[in-house]
C-alpha positions, -999 to +999 in steps of 0.1 A: -239-256-120-266-232-113-263-215-080-283-233-051-299-203-034-317-225-008-282-233+006-272-197+008-305-189+025-300-217+050-266-204+059-274-168+065-307-177+083-288-200+105-261-174+113-288-150+123-302-177+146-267-181+161-268-143+169-303-146+184-291-177+204-261-159+218-284-131+231-305-156+251-272-176+261-253-146+274-280-141+302-290-177+307-300-192+340-291-227+331-255-226+341-242-230+306-205-222+305-196-186+291-227-167+301-226-140+327-256-154+344-294-150+345-317-125+362-341-151+378-337-186+390-365-196+366-363-180+330-389-197+307-372-179+276-341-200+281-362-228+264-350-210+232-316-225+238-330-260+238-349-253+207-317-243+187-285-256+202-288-294+192-289-288+155-280-253+142-243-259+142-247-293+129-267-279+100-239-254+093-215-282+089-238-302+065-240-271+043-202-267+046-199-302+034-222-298+004-204-265-004-170-283-002-183-308-029-192-280-052-160-262-047-139-291-054-159-298-088-143-264-098-110-263-079-080-286-076-071-299-043-044-275-039-066-245-048-092-257-023-067-260+007-053-226-002-086-209-003-098-227+028-067-217+047-070-181+039-108-181+046-108-202+078-074-206+094-061-171+089-091-155+109-090-182+135-053-176+142-039-142+129-075-127+134-073-135+171-043-111+176-058-084+154-096-084+165-107-112+187-084-101+216-111-075+225-136-103+228-112-122+249-110-091+272-147-090+279-148-130+282-122-125+311-143-100+327-174-121+324-155-150+340-151-127+370-114-135+375-086-114+359-058-139+356-038-118+334-029-090+358+007-104+367+019-111+332+037-088+307+016-069+283+025-088+252+018-121+269-016-106+283-024-097+246-018-133+234-037-149+262-067-125+256-065-133+220-068-171+226-098-162+251-115-147+224-117-178+202-154-180+211-177-191+181-145-194+159-141-230+170-165-236+141-140-224+115-111-241+132-130-275+131-141-267+095-105-260+083-093-293+099-121-312+082-112-296+048-078-311+051-092-346+060-116-344+033-088-339+007-073-371+020-104-390+019-110-377-016-075-388-028-081-422-013-117-429-026-113-412-059-150-402-060-163-438-060-184-434-029-199-402-039-208-416-073-223-447-059-245-428-035-256-404-064-266-435-086-284-451-057-307-421-052-315-419-087-339-447-081-374-438-069-379-457-038-395-450-004-373-475+012-343-453+002-359-424+019-365-444+051-330-457+049-316-421+046-336-409+076-328-440+099-291-447+088-284-409+089-297-407+124-276-436+137-245-421+120-252-387+138-259-403+170-226-425+168-207-392+161-220-377+192-208-403+214-173-388+211-181-364+239-165-370+273-194-375+297-176-362+328-148-341+316-120-327+338-125-289+336-085-286+343-076-306+314-080-306+276-112-327+280-133-296+281-118-282+248-126-316+233-161-313+243-164-278+229-150-288+195-167-322+194-149-331+163-166-364+154-200-350+162-195-324+135-173-343+111-201-368+105-226-341+093-199-325+074-192-358+056-230-365+051-232-331+034-204-339+009-213-374+001-251-375+004-268-342+004-246-326-023-267-348-047-297-332-065-317-362-061-314-363-024-322-326-022-353-332-043-363-362-021-362-341+010-383-313-006-410-338-014-415-348+022-406-315+038-438-312+057-436-347+073-400-339+083-410-305+097-437-321+118-412-347+131-388-319+139-415-299+159-427-328+178-393-341+188-381-304+194-411-298+216-405-329+236-368-322+241-374-286+251-399-298+277-376-325+290-346-299+292-367-272+309-343-255+335-315-278+326-281-275+308-287-286+273-250-285+266-241-312+291-222-340+273-246-367+286-275-348+270-257-342+237-249-380+235-286-390+242-309-405+217-335-378+220-310-348+214-297-365+183-331-375+169-343-339+173-311-325+156-315-349+128-350-342+120-344-305+123-315-308+098-336-327+073-365-304+077-344-274+072-329-287+039-363-300+027-382-268+036-357-245+022-354-264-009-392-263-013-399-229-002-366-207-004-347-218-036-346-181-047-328-149-038-335-112-033-314-082-028-314-086+010-307-124+006-279-116-019-263-092+007-267-116+035-252-145+014-221-123+009-219-109+045-230-137+068-197-152+072-180-119+083-209-112+106-205-145+122-167-137+129-173-103+144-207-107+162-195-119+197-176-089+206-209-070+204-225-097+226-198-098+252-191-060+254-227-047+254-240-077+276-213-073+301-216-035+304-253-034+306-253-062+334-225-047+355-230-010+350-267-004+345-299-008+364-321-014+332-348-038+334-339-074+321-363-072+291-346-040+279-312-055+282-324-083+260-339-059+235-310-037+234-285-066+230-306-081+203-309-049+184-272-041+189-258-074+177-282-074+147-273-039+136-236-033+148-223-067+136-230-059+100-216-024+105-183-037+120-181-062+091-185-035+066-159-013+083-134-041+084-137-053+050-128-019+037-095-018+055-066-033+038-047-062+053-071-060+083-097-075+061-074-104+052-064-110+089-099-109+104-122-120+075-099-139+053-109-118+024-086-107-005-091-072-022-099-088-055-124-111-038-140-082-020-144-063-055-161-093-070-185-094-041-197-058-045 
């Protein structure tokens, strides 16, 4: 199969948006959990969070579902699970102890309460490691979804995927409308898994962080629906209307959410949030298929590196963001600029260093030496 460059480009562009989002998120005044707090009571630039949060992680799960289908066309079920375990589970478990504990250290400082002072050093290290999970919830979810996918694949034996593929071979506007409408209701239904009023002292908060059904539905849609060439071509044909719908619903959602917490479970379960998310996902798939199904030296590098950059980037955010806010008198705009430049430059640098260190690259990035050589 010819490589789908537009999917590669969606993936690394979305990762860069995640980095940008976290710069705004770290100093947000909306009260979103995990940030250190804003500079002013009213920060109009926090609207960027509302523009991105509803859809960009869902989109990554859609792309992951598509990529899983292509991988399983070339790998056995066992090979797929083995590669996903190394690539996803190892960085999200062993990698916590080797690298992410540093992120965990700054996360506890940002929280403002050092609950680790009275525990032995080894226990403190483990607790900080788990405090450093941060954005790695994504790959933890993805590993679990990969296991479930193999079970589904064994049960349905490819029949559902083939049926959907044959269905979309037909040229029908009704099918396109059905894709948009039915897909929206599936995404909305998945979002209802969030607990509206979670108990912060229980596992309910973690459940709302991982949002398993809200992300498993886009993952399955990627595997069963969007992995078909006919569906991708269909979205490319209507990319401009989809882009307009995404812009309209996104603008309305951003206005409604001005100054409010857009990660509130009630918001994430709402019809408007999910409508915006769905149109944004379809628009990104359609526009990138129409405009960005090609590569370049920079795009090739980012395709290889974006996963590693995603894994290491939050240490830069947490450390630089915390140190500037607590120990400097820099103007707020300078902190945003410095943090943005730092995460965009230092994250690739850290990744490049780690991938060259034997064993560490396996622990933190899930990369084997042979694989790393192939990517050069």
